[in-house]
N, C-alpha and C positions, 0 to 999 in steps of 0.2 A: 219865161220869156218874158220880162218885165215891160217890154214894148209891143206887144203883140197888137197889133193894128187890124181888125177885120177890113177895114178900107182900103188896105193893099191888095185885095184878094178879088177885086170885081164888086160888083154889086151883087151879085146872087150869092157869091157866097159870103160877102159881108152882110146880108142880112139872116145867113142859115147861122153863122158862127159869133156873130155880134150875142152880147150879155154873158150870162155865167158858162163857163165851161167846167167848172167844176162837178167831175161827174161821182157816182157812186164805185166804189173797189169793184163793186159784182156787178151784176148784170143791170140793175136797175131797172126802171119802168120807161118803155120807150114814151117818150113825147109825141104825143097823137097827135096834137095842133101842127107839128112840124111833117108829118108825113103825106099830105097833099104836097108839099112843094118839094120833099125830098124825092117823092115819086114822079114828078114832072123833071126830075134833075137830069139832064143828059150834058155829055162833054161839050156840044155845041153851044148850049144855053150856060153851063156856068162859066165856059172860056169865051163868050161872045166879044169880050172884051179884048182879049189877047190871042197870039197866035200860039199856036200848041206845036210843040217841038219834040215832045216825048209823051204819046198817049199814055203808056204805061204809068208813066208819074201823074199823070193827068186822073186815071183811073182811081191810082192811090187817093187824092184828093175826095175822090166821092165815097171810096171807102170809109175815109176818117171822117165825113161829115156825118154818112149814116150812124156810123160808133159813137161819135159825141152826143146825137140824140138819142141814144139807147137802143137801136135798132140793129143788133147784134146779129142776126141772121142775115140780114141784107149787108150790112158790113162783110159778113163772112164770106157771102156769096161772091162779091168781087174782089175780096182780097185774094180767095185762094185761088182766083183766076190769074194772077199777077206773079210771073216767075223773076222778081226782082228781089234785091234785098229789101228794099221799102216795103213790097208786096207782103214778104215775112214779116216784118216788122207790125205792120197792121194785124196781120192774121194772129201774131203773136199776142199784141194786146187784146183782141177779140176774145182769142182762148181764156188769157189772164183774167178779165172782165166776167167770163161765163161760170169761172171756179174749176176750168180743166187746166189746171197750175203744169201737169207733167207736158200736156199736149203744148201749152204756150212756151214752154221750155225748149221743145222739139222746134218749135219754128223760130224763136229766138236765136238756135243755134245756126239756122240756116240763116239770119241775117248777116252775122260776119262781123266785121268791123264798120259801123256806119257812122258818119259822119256828122251825126246827131249826139252821138255817145260824148264825146269831149264837151261842149257845152252843156249837156246834162247834168254830167258828172258836176261840173263846177258849181252849175245854178240851183242842185239838188242838195248841194254841201249847204247853202246860203239859207235852205229851208231850215235846216239842223238833220237832214238824212245823213246817215254815216256812208258816202260813197265815197272809193277811193279817187285817185287821180285819174283811174282808166273805169269808165260805167261797168257795171255787171248786171247785165239783163236778167239773168237767171237769180241772182242775190235780190233784184228788184221783185220778182215774180213770189220768191219765200217771205219777202217782208209785206207785199201785199195781203198773201195766203194767211200769214200771222195777223196782219192788221184786221184782217175780215174777222177772223174768229175773235180778237180780243177788244177791237175798238180803241176809243180812246185817242190820245194824241198820238200815238203810231199810226190809227188810220187817218188822222187829219193830216200828218205830213206824207203819207203815202199819196194821198188825195190830190195836194198842192204838187208833188214831184208829177204824179201821174198827169196832170193837167198841163205841166211842164213839157212833158214828154209830146202829149198829142200837139201843142202850140208847134213846138221845134219839129216835131217829124211832119206836120201839115205845112208850114212853111219853107222846110226843106223841098217837100213832093212839090209844093206849087212852084219854088222858085225852077226848080229842074225840068218842070213841064212846060214853062213859057219863056224859058230864057235860052 
């Protein structure tokens, strides 16, 4: 998402999502400098600037922010309690990052056809990722699994696609939460 602008998501999220969003394909290392801000994060605080019309989608945003800072357990706790397509999407990403690839695929199967998939497939091809016209989340899990073990240019492409995936999903969840 070439035009991802943290300022569009209000001051609290803007502070938490500005800067590098290119994350490791594996679990990474939690950004301890962000822990206090994340622990203080609530729906009321994060969305104080807007009216929340879909609390589940708002909770998806919280799960995504924890995940972006490599706090997989905290993200998991939130996403596993959201029984929606987007909740399953965040849940699948978290399991993919922790290296539980079969569980990630289980959650991606629960996602179904997500509105993020079309733009994700299109933009992923621009990065050199071999995506069909329709996004294949299970194929991306396999690509990440391979990239984690091999590294190199395959890993770099998967990281860029993963960042794009995060940005598109966060934007989708935020937009649904406040529109």
